[in-house]
C-alpha positions in Angstrom: -30.9 -47.5 -42.9 -28.8 -50.7 -43.3 -31.1 -51.9 -46.1 -30.6 -48.7 -48.0 -26.8 -49.2 -47.8 -27.2 -52.8 -49.1 -29.5 -51.6 -51.9 -27.0 -48.9 -52.9 -24.1 -51.3 -53.0 -26.2 -53.8 -55.1 -27.1 -51.0 -57.5 -23.5 -49.9 -57.9 -22.5 -53.6 -58.5 -25.1 -54.0 -61.2 -23.9 -50.8 -62.9 -20.3 -51.9 -62.7 -20.9 -55.4 -64.1 -23.4 -54.4 -66.7 -22.4 -55.6 -70.2 -21.7 -52.7 -72.5 -21.4 -53.8 -76.1 -18.5 -52.3 -78.0 -18.6 -52.0 -81.7 -16.0 -54.2 -83.4 -14.8 -51.3 -85.5 -14.3 -51.0 -89.3 -11.5 -53.5 -89.8 -10.2 -57.0 -89.2 -9.1 -56.5 -85.6 -11.9 -57.2 -83.1 -12.1 -57.4 -79.2 -12.2 -61.2 -79.1 -8.9 -61.6 -80.9 -5.8 -62.7 -78.9 -3.1 -60.1 -78.7 -0.5 -62.5 -80.0 -2.7 -63.4 -83.0 -3.1 -59.8 -83.9 0.7 -59.2 -83.6 1.5 -62.3 -85.8 -1.1 -61.6 -88.4 -0.6 -57.8 -88.5 3.0 -57.1 -87.5 2.4 -53.4 -88.1 0.2 -53.2 -85.1 3.1 -53.4 -82.6 3.6 -49.6 -83.1 0.0 -49.0 -81.9 0.5 -51.1 -78.8 3.7 -49.1 -78.1 2.0 -45.8 -78.8 -0.6 -46.7 -76.2 2.2 -47.6 -73.8 1.3 -51.2 -73.7 4.0 -53.9 -73.3 2.0 -56.4 -75.4 4.7 -57.3 -77.9 6.9 -58.7 -75.0 4.2 -59.7 -72.5 3.6 -63.4 -71.9 -0.2 -62.7 -71.3 -0.4 -61.9 -75.0 -0.6 -65.6 -75.8 -3.9 -66.0 -73.9 -5.4 -62.5 -73.4 -7.7 -60.8 -75.9 -7.8 -57.2 -76.9 -11.1 -56.7 -75.0 -9.6 -58.3 -71.9 -6.6 -56.1 -72.1 -8.7 -53.0 -72.4 -10.9 -54.0 -69.5 -8.0 -54.9 -67.2 -6.0 -51.7 -67.8 -8.9 -49.3 -68.2 -8.1 -48.5 -71.8 -10.7 -47.0 -74.2 -11.4 -50.1 -76.3 -13.1 -48.3 -79.1 -10.0 -46.0 -79.5 -7.6 -48.9 -79.3 -9.5 -50.8 -81.9 -9.8 -47.8 -84.2 -6.0 -47.3 -84.0 -5.2 -51.0 -84.6 -7.6 -51.2 -87.6 -6.2 -47.9 -89.0 -2.7 -49.4 -88.9 -3.8 -52.6 -90.5 -5.7 -50.9 -93.4 -2.7 -48.5 -94.0 -0.6 -51.3 -95.5 -1.2 -53.6 -98.4 -3.4 -56.6 -97.6 -0.7 -59.3 -97.7 2.4 -57.4 -96.8 4.4 -59.6 -94.4 1.4 -61.4 -93.0 1.0 -65.1 -92.1 -2.1 -66.7 -93.6 -5.0 -67.0 -91.2 -4.9 -70.2 -89.1 -1.2 -70.8 -90.0 1.6 -71.2 -87.5 4.9 -69.5 -88.4 7.6 -72.1 -89.2 5.1 -75.0 -89.4 3.4 -74.4 -92.7 
């Protein structure tokens, strides 16, 4: 009986920790991007974070946490968040108010 309990717990742990690939979406924002990088490169995305009730524009963790980590930590639907972020990015012109990739505001 005890071995059944251990096997059940092991099976639940395997299910919980199984890697589930998430499509990157149809846009420039992907799960591995840092939240701060998304906000700097695509300032229009702050409205999406606020609409999802996320404090990301003011959160210190945005400097080192990725979109995928945020979704996993808070239990957010990553595919929906990515779709909304990418929709907001593609709704504006390609270079409107954006810093060039790899640049640091105020240093280039």
